TITORGU-288092 format. One record per residue (C-alpha): z, y, x negated; residue in one letter. Coordinates in steps of 0.2 Angstrom, whole numbers, plus 5000, padded with zeros to 4 digits. Each point is the difference from the previous one (the first is absolute). Layout:
# residues N
ZYXA ...
//
This chain:
# residues 1091
474746214915M 500250025019K 498449965009P 499350155011T 498550025010A 498650104991P 499750185005E 498350065006S 499050114988P 500450195002P 498750115008Q 499150124988V 499950185005R 498750104992S 500450175006Q 501050104988T 500850105015T 500649865010A 501849955001P 500649884987S 500949845003A 501750094998G 499750125014G 499550154989G 498250084996W 498949944985A 499650144987V 498450004990S 500449974981L 498950154995R 501150125011W 501649914994L 499550054982I 499350185003I 501250075013V 501649974988P 499150074985F 499550165010V 501750015007I 500849994983Q 498850134993L 500450125014V 501849994998L 500050024981V 498850155001V 501050085015G 501649974991A 499450084984I 499250155010A 501650025009Y 501250004985L 498850124990A 499950125015L 501950005003R 500250034981S 498950155000N 500850075016R 501849994992T 499350084984V 499250145010A 501650035010T 501150014985E 498850124991N 499950115015T 502049995002K 500150074982Q 498750135003L 501050065016L 501650004989Q 499250114987M 499350125014S 501750025008S 500850024984Q 498850144995Q 500350095017A 501849994997H 499950094983L 498850145008Q 501350035014L 501450004988T 499250144989N 499550105016L 501850005006F 500650044983R 499150165000T 501150065015Y 501549954990N 499450104985T 499850165012V 501849975006A 500749984982Q 499050164994L 500750105015Q 501849954996T 499750044982N 499450175004D 501550035011F 501249954986L 499150104987T 499950165012G 498250005003H 500249985018W 499850165009P 501449985013Q 499950135014G 498350074995D 498949935013W 498450084992R 500549924984A 500349845009I 498349995008E 499250044982Q 501149864993Y 499449875013L 498250054998W 500049974981R 500949835002R 498749955013L 498650054988R 500749904986E 500149835010F 498349975009P 500849855009D 501250115010L 499450045017G 501350135005Q 501650074992L 501350085012V 501850084997Y 501350055013S 501750074998D 501549945012P 499750165010Q 498349945006G 499050124988N 498449904995L 498650024988R 498649884996G 498349984992V 498749865005S 498349944996R 499849895015L 498550065010G 499750144988G 501250114990W 501350085011R 501750084998R 501350025014F 501750075003A 501150015016N 500250165010G 501450124996Q 500750015018S 499949825005H 500049854989N 499049895012Q 498450114997S 499049974984V 498650114994W 498649924991Q 498750094988W 498449924993S 499850044981V 498850004987S 500249884984D 500950144992R 501350025013G 499450165009H 499950015019P 498249975006A 500250025019G 501150065014R 501749905002P 500349885014R 501749985009L 500549835007Y 501749935007W 500949864992T 501849954998S 501350084988E 499949934982P 501849945000Q 499749905016S 498449914993Q 500149814993A 499650044982W 501350144999F 501449895007N 499549854990A 500150094984A 501750085004V 500649835008G 499849904984V 500350144987G 498549954989Q 498149995000P 499449895014T 498349955010W 499950035018S 499649855011S 498249985007L 500649905016D 501050165006Q 498350085004R 499849875013Q 501650065009Q 499850194997N 498250025005R 499850174992N 498550125002W 499350074984Q 498550114994W 499349884988S 499349825003A 500849934984D 501449875000W 501350054987V 501749944994M 501550124994H 500849984984Y 501650115002A 501450044988W 501550125002P 500550154988L 501950024998Y 501050134991D 500649914985D 501750105000R 500450015018S 499049855006G 499350115014R 498349955007L 498750134994L 498549935009G 498949845002V 498249974992F 498749895008S 498449944991A 498849935012N 498949854996L 498349975009N 499849825004L 498150024998M 500450014981T 500849835001V 498449935009G 499050074985Q 501049914987L 499949845009L 498050025001R 500150024981S 500749834997I 498749854996P 500149875014L 499049835003P 498550015011P 500550045018Q 501850034995G 501050145004Q 501850074996V 501150095012F 501850065001V 501349995014F 501850035004T 501449885005D 499650055018E 498249944998G 499350185000T 498450024990V 500250134986V 498349994992A 498549884997T 498649984988S 498750025014S 499350165008D 501049985015Q 501550125004L 501749915001P 500450125015Y 499250065016R 499850205002V 500250085017E 499450185001Q 500650145012R 499150164995G 500350044982E 501549885000L 500149824995N 501149855004Q 500049854989L 500349825007H 500349874986P 499349835002L 500949844997S 499249854992L 499749915017Q 499150165007S 499050044984F 498150005004P 499549884986D 500249825005R 500549934983A 501550134999I 500449965019Q 500049814996S 501250034986A 501250095011G 500049865013Y 500249874988Y 501550084990L 500950045016L 499849825006D 500349924984R 501650094995F 500650075016G 499950194994G 499450114986F 501850034994R 500249814996Y 498449984988L 500449934983P 499850134985D 498449914994R 499049865008T 498349935002S 499449945018Q 498549905005L 499750015019Y 498849995014Q 499750125014F 498649995013H 499149874991G 500050094983K 501149964985R 500850144989Y 500950014984L 501450124999L 501150074986H 501550105004L 501150104987K 501550125004R 499850174992S 501850034996S 500650144988H 501450135000P 498750145001T 498849925012T 500149955019P 500349825004D 498149955005W 499149845000W 498349984991I 498949875007A 498349944993V 499049905012L 498349914997V 499149885012P 499849824994E 498250005002S 499850144987A 500649894986F 499449835006L 498250045001G 499649934984D 501049845005V 498949985016Q 498450024989E 500649864989T 500449885014A 498350025007E 499249964983I 501149844999M 499649955017L 498150014996L 500349904984L 501049865010A 498649995013G 498749974987T 501049874990A 500349915017L 498149995004L 499649934983L 501449875000A 499549945017M 498149984994G 500649904985I 501249905010G 498649955012W 498849944986W 501449904993T 500449925016V 498249955003Q 500049914983Q 501549905004V 499649955018L 498349934997R 500649834993P 501550015011L 498949995015E 499149854994Q 501749914998L 500550065017N 498449925008Q 500349834991A 501850005006T 499450025018R 498849854998A 501449904993A 501150045015A 498649925011R 500149854989I 498450054991Q 500350004981F 498650114991Q 500050044982P 500150184994V 499050094987D 501050004983S 498850124991N 500450185005T 500150074983G 501950045002V 501149874991R 501550015012E 498849975016F 499149864991D 501749914996A 500550035019L 498449925005A 500149844990Q 501849985006T 499550025018F 498649864998N 501349884993A 501250035014M 498649985013A 499649824992A 501949965001T 500150055018L 498549905005R 500949844993L 501750055008S 499350035017F 499249835000S 501849924996A 500750115013L 498949945014Q 500649824995D 501850055000S 499850085017K 499249845008S 501549894993H 501350135006L 499350005018T 500149805001Q 501850014995V 500550145012L 499149905015E 501049854996S 501750075002L 500949965017P 500550185003M 499150165002G 499650114985V 499550185000L 499450094984V 500250195000L 499350134988S 500950144992Q 499550125014D 500649895014G 498349925006S 499849825004L 499049914986Q 500149825005Y 500749905015V 500149804999N 499749895015S 501849985006V 500350194999A 498450035009G 500649895014G 501750085002L 499350174999L 498449985008Q 499050074986L 498449944991P 500249884985I 499650044983G 499650174992L 500350155011Q 498950155003P 500550174993L 501250105011G 501049875008R 501850034995T 501749965006C 500050145012E 498649915010T 501349865003L 501550115003H 499850025019H 500149815002R 501649984990L 501750015009F 501849984994L 500649825002A 500549975019G 499750185004S 498850125009E 500050134986M 498750014987Q 500449954982F 500250164990P 498550034989M 501050044985Q 501149845001Q 498549885000L 500249874986P 498350044994G 500350184999V 501649974991L 499249894988A 498750134996L 501450114994E 500549874987G 501549925010K 500249815003T 500249985018V 501249865007A 499349905015P 499950115015T 499849955018R 498850085012L 498949975015D 498150015001V 499150035016Q 498449895002Q 498550055011T 500549885014H 501750085002G 501049874991R 501250054986R 500349904985L 501650014990P 499650024981L 501050004984E 499250114987V 500350014982L 499150124988A 499950014981V 499350154990P 498649974987L 500150094983F 498850024985D 500450004982S 500950175001E 501149955015Q 499050115011A 499849945019V 498249945002T 500249915017G 501149885010A 500049825007I 500749985018V 500449835005V 500249965020L 500849845008Q 500149965018D 501949975004I 499849965019T 500849834999D 501450064989R 500450155011K 500349885015V 501249904990T 500950164994E 500150065018E 500949845005L 501250024986L 500350195004V 500449965018S 501349874995Y 500850114988N 500150155013Q 500949885012N 501249954986L 500350184995E 500250055018R 501449875003Q 500950054983V 499850195005S 500849965017E 501549914993R 500250124986T 500050145013A 501349915010A 501149974985L 499850194995A 500650055017V 501549894999A 500350064983N 499950185006H 501349975013H 501149914988L 499850154988A 500450125014A 501549915005A 500649984982R 499750184996D 501050055016A 501449884995A 500150074983E 499950185006Q 501449965012A 501049924986N 499850154989R 500450125014A 501649895003K 500450004981T 499850194999V 501050035015F 501449894994L 500050074983A 500150195007N 501349955013V 501049904988T 500150144987H 500450145013E 501349895008L 500849954984R 500350184994T 501150065015P 500849835001L 500450004982H 500950185001A 500949945016I 500649844991L 500550104985G 501050135009F 500749875011G 500749914985Q 500850164994L 500950035016L 500549815001R 500850024982S 500950155006R 500649925016V 500649854990L 500850114987G 499049944986L 499450184995I 500750175005S 498950145007A 500450175008P 499650015018T 498650134999D 499149874988L 500249875013A 499350115013L 498550034988E 499849814999H 500049995020L 498750155000D 498949904989A 500249845010I 499650105016A 498550084992R 499349844993N 500449925017G 499050145009S 498649984988Y 500049815003L 500150035019L 498550124998Q 499049874990L 500349875013I 499550125014D 498450034990D 499649824999L 500349975018L 498950155005S 498649954989I 500149825007A 500150065018R 498550124997V 499049874991E 500349875014T 499850135014D 501849975006H 500550194997L 500050105017E 500250195001L 501550075011E 499350175006P 501450115006I 500350195002D 500850064985F 500450174991D 498850024986L 500850154993L 501749914999A 499249864991L 499350124987L 501650094999S 500949834996D 498649964986L 500350184993H 501849974999E 499949834992I 498850044986F 500650184998E 501649914994M 499049894989R 499050144993S 501650094994R 500649844991S 498449974991V 499650184997R 498350005010V 499450155011H 499849935018F 499150105013Q 499649985018M 498650105009A 499949985019V 498750095009A 500650115015G 498949905012T 500849844998I 500749945016P 501949965002H 500049845010W 498649874998V 499649825006K 499949864987G 500949884990D 501250124991G 500849854990R 498349954992R 499650184997L 501650034991R 499749834990Q 498350064994I 500650184995L 501549934991T 499049884990N 498750144995L 501450124996L 500949874990D 498549964989N 499750194998A 501750024992F 499949844990K 498450064991F 500250195000V 499950084983G 501550084992M 500150155004P 499049975016G 499850045018Q 499949905016V 499250075016T 500049945018L 498850105012S 499749975018V 498550075010D 499149975015L 498349915000G 498749985013E 500749965017G 501749915000D 499849964981L 501450054988L 499650014981V 501449974988F 499650044982E 501349934986I 499550074983S 500849994983N 499750064982T 500049874986G 499049874991E 499049965017G 498949855003I 498449974990H 498349985010P 499849814996E 501749975008E 499650095017M 499249855008T 501549884997D 501550105003I 500149965018F 500049814997E 501749905001P 500949984984F 498750124991V 500750144990Q 499250144989A 500350024982K 501550125002A 500849885012G 499849854988R 500750114986R 501650045010L 500249835006R 500650065017Q 499549945018G 499049855006T 498350085003G 500349985019L 500450185005G 498250075001L 499349835007A 501350015015I 499750185002G 498149985001Q 500149865012R 501350095011L 498850155000A 498649905006L 501049915013L 500650175006M 498150055002G 500150114985G 499549994981S 500850024983L 499050054986V 500350064981A 499350134989E 500650034982S 499550104985R 500849914985P 501350114991G 499950135013I 500449955018L 500049855012T 499850025019V 500349875013F 499350065018R 500749915015L 499150045017Q 500849925016V 499750055019P 501750065007L 499750075018P 501050165004R 501349995013L 500450195002D 499450174994G 501650034990L 499750054981L 501450014987A 500249994982H 501349884992P 501450094992E 500349934982P 501849954998P 501250094988A 500049944982R 501549904995K 500850014983P 499549874987L 501449874997A 500850014982L 499949854989L 501749944993K 500049994981T 501049884990T 500750004983T 498949894988P 500949864991E 500049984981P 498449954991W 500349824998M 499349905016G 498850135006R 498649935010L 498350105005L 499049925014I 498250055003V 499549955018D 498650075011P 501149975015L 501350135000L 501249915013D 499949844991R 500450094983G 501450095008Q 500849845007A 500049934982Y 500850164993V 501450005014N 500349814998Y 500250024981L 501150155001K 501349905010Q 500249874986V 500250144986G 498250014993L 499250174999E 498250015006S 498750115005Q 498349985009C 498350084998V 498449975009R 498650044987H 499749954982G 500050184993W 501850035008D 500649834992A 499350054983L 500950175001R 501649935007Q 500049864986W 499850134987T 501450125006S 501249875008W 499849854987Q 500349855012P 500449824993R 499049925013L 498350055008L 499649925017W 498150025003V 499049955015D 498249984994L 499350035017R 500050194996L 498250085005P 498750004986D 500949894988G 501450134996E 501349864998G 499149914985L 499550164992A 501850065001T 500749844992V 498750014986R 500450184997R 501949984998I 499849854988R 498850114990A 501350134999I 501449884995E 498849934986R 499650174994K 501950064999N 500649834992L 501249975015V 501349854994N 500449965018H 498650025012P 500150025018C 499949845011A 498650005012I 499849905016V 498349995007A 499849985019I 498549915008A 498849994985P 498249955002S 499549834991P 498950094988Q 501550114995D 501249864996H 499549984981H 500050194997C 501850025008L 500749854990Q 499350094984E 500950155006L 501749905001D 500150025019C 500949895012T 498849955014L 500549985019L 498749965013P 500850115014N 501450125002S 501649905001P 501350025014P 501650094999L 501149854996C 501249944986P 498649914992L 499250184997L 501750054991L 500049854989D 498250044994L 500450194997I 501749954991R 499149884989G 498750134995L 501350134997L 501249894990A 500750074984P 498949884989Q 498450095007G 498749955013P 499549825002I 498249954996C 498949975015P 499949815004I 498449945008A 500549825001V 501849925003P 501149964986V 500149824992A 500449885014P 501649915001H 499949824995S 500949875010V 500549834992P 499249855007D 501149915013G 501150165003Q 499850095018P 499150165000S 500950175004L 499950085017N 498750145004L 501150144998R 500549944982D 498249974996R 499550185006F 501450074988A 499149944985E 498450105004L 499650174993P 500650155012I 498250075001E 499349845006W 501449985014R 499850185005L 498149985002A 500449835010L 501150105011D 498850135004L 498649885004A 501249905011A 500650155010R 498250065001S 499549845008A 498749984987D 499849814998E 498550024988D 501050114988Q 501549875000V 498849864996R 499350114986V 501750024992L 500349815002L 498649974988T 500950114986E 501449875000L 500049874985P 499749815005P 501949964998D 500250115016Y 498949895011Q 501549955010D 500450185004L 498250045004C 500049855013Q 501550065008A 499350185002I 498349925007E 501149915013D 500950165005L 498350085001L 499349865011E 501550025012N 499850195000F 501750024992Q 499550174991L 501750075002E 500949864992Q 498850024985I 500550184999A 501849965001D 499949884986L 499150124989A 501550125002Q 501649994989P 501549925010P 501250154998T 499850195000V 500050084983A 501650124999P 
//
């Protein structure tokens, strides 16, 4: 058990409303019991009352809905019976006509007939008949019995007589004017549909007719036709007084305050169960004009609310459902509305609505709610009284225990009465008395333990602080009191770590130590704090360096109850550490200085090394590119020269024109070689600033004309459209370096012709810029330059993807052109849209010398030279050459043709495959440097076709310049491998003759044949004899390496020789050391020329 300082007794608070120790407010137990009980009772009674009220309201609403449905159904039946009466009158009149009882033409008899029918049917308000000529007769009971007929001279005048109930005139006739019968709506409606029909009520709103009576009527009209001829005989009209509809609605039983009303699709009120008229009457003398009312303008607020609600809810009266019940609120009052559409073949399409306020059928529910609230209040008061009495009985013994507990808190143990009469409280009192006796003994032992713990803490040589759970200081020993200048022993309440915080600083700093990082604060959070250094400010201004360690204290449930903080003065230790730190800093400074000096030296060495490596790489790239570009024209010159030499010596015979072609090829390759050397010299001079311009006066248009003539001939030979566009403002004579301008334009046009698409177009346009600036634009169609290559195309020996695929040029033309343009004070830029167009724009300042303007005249086109054809040799000995360089391939073809071997040359893999299929050569000579791997793909395709067709004698294949990773694949394809293209010499003829021997092609040999053993003691053969023992492929490779001055390749070939040829290897090494490459090449060739 860890010793801790005892806590002081807690203060007892007697007020029940004072804040508790946890920071809240204490509540009396009686309120804690009564209030939840009352709240539960209120919630239960309220929930029951609410559910009962809601249930009663729902039942009352459903019952009212059923009653409204019954009322609407009864109204619908009565309206149907009423309208059926008019249909019966129409049927009776039609039957009378069919049976001959209709007095056609006898107007007196017609009036009697109409009088009898009107008397038979009391629901009829008026009965009228009119023929097509406008003759009208009628009888009416509206506003009293009347009889009327139109005038004989004018159909727009009508005479009206008041008659008795027997039909006799009872007064003087009256004359009033109206429209002709055949122009009235009821007449035209019946004639239009050809059957009985009801007139529309809403037409009255448009017609605004004046009439004698103030009754609102509807016309039920039906036409009368001759059944034989179909001729119209007349139209009957039976009028319905809408007051009759209102009387029918008032006879329908309704709920209290309920009413039923009928309206049309346009919202016009037809009739209601109330006493209010559905229309407004305007009088002018004895005449009346009726104005129908809509639902929204009806005086009754309930019907008006229904109109507004239906219009807002459904967007129009025509869109109402055939049957629906709606509960809505209008101006604070709720209504229940039931709608039903009255739809029948013999009735108008009207809406029947039954409306009742919610308050009318929820009155009983309100009374029930009031009774339930009264009962709930009574039950609440009874429950509160009973709860208060029960609390008093429970709290009396608890109050006695509370008083005894307060006394125990003051270390005053008083017994409690254990005879209260309640067994539970008596048992609790006995237990409390036993606990008080135990606490009395424990408190005495605690005082003894406290004295012993105080002695132990005072004997420690370091400071000790004891913190309570809330961070207040409980105990300080003498050492800690001296260090922190605090009183020793138990501390008063309210002194916490915060009272010391303003005196605590970070070690060696003027900044206060963070409150949340103090060791004691961290320990109270349950963390064990490692030794921490800080400075404490004493009262006399001195600062002491301290090392502080804090450990949390836990109870049995691992809850933090406090912390112990240990302090130690480290003044002497800090002085020692400062001396050690000073020594380490001096040592680190010396090491850092020497390390920095070494890093600077290493940086200089690394920069020098990188510069040397970059220069070496540049030299390697330069030599590789220059070697490749120099070897190609030199190879052609040597080959064609060997052919001419053989012809001069008489070793081969060739016609003169073929010899001229060889000389042309030598001249062409020599020119290319000279151009390459000029480019190398130009780029070297530009890079070293040794190139100087020679500005002179020259004819710009003559220069452009020369370029046009040169490249016009080239365009005809390669079938590319070449166009030159020169602006009319271009000066004739300018001052500048014409030779360098010609060099730049020639390089750009040459590149354009190299990479133009087939068919394609090359264009040179010249125009004036600002001042003396001339703008030359060279454009060509074709593959173009990709955006990622645009930044590097002007670097020396850098080619775009198209240039690398064609294997033409050195990559110097654009670099020279841009540098010359900059030297001339201009610029050269490029723009390209891949697959569409590439444009190079050259801008150079060329001052004008005169004002002459002219256009270069393009030279006349010359006819293309015709190629001579030769008769192919027989099938045996045919050779197909696949070489990306046409001049080199043509040199092989011409050379082999002179020695009797038939050969052809193609530049692409697909051409080789097509030619091999049709021409069927015995030997295929493939240069694997074809673009995009076409060479290896062609070889694989030919071998696959041979295996598929089961060819007995497959074609022999020689693979030129294979990559190391393709060696194994080519050997499996039965190919002879050569590192480079062989020169035109007798050794080449020996190789071809061996491959085209009758016994079939020889197998490729990657290593020499078995060595020639020499018996011991006998002299070795000379070098030429030893060379004769080696395979022809190896000799040919050695000859190529020696003639190319490739010493590394010669040494690689020497490693392929078996150990028995060490003498030969040593002899060749000696020749290499003495730079005798020509002698090595001479030894590799056979001594005589093959016939």
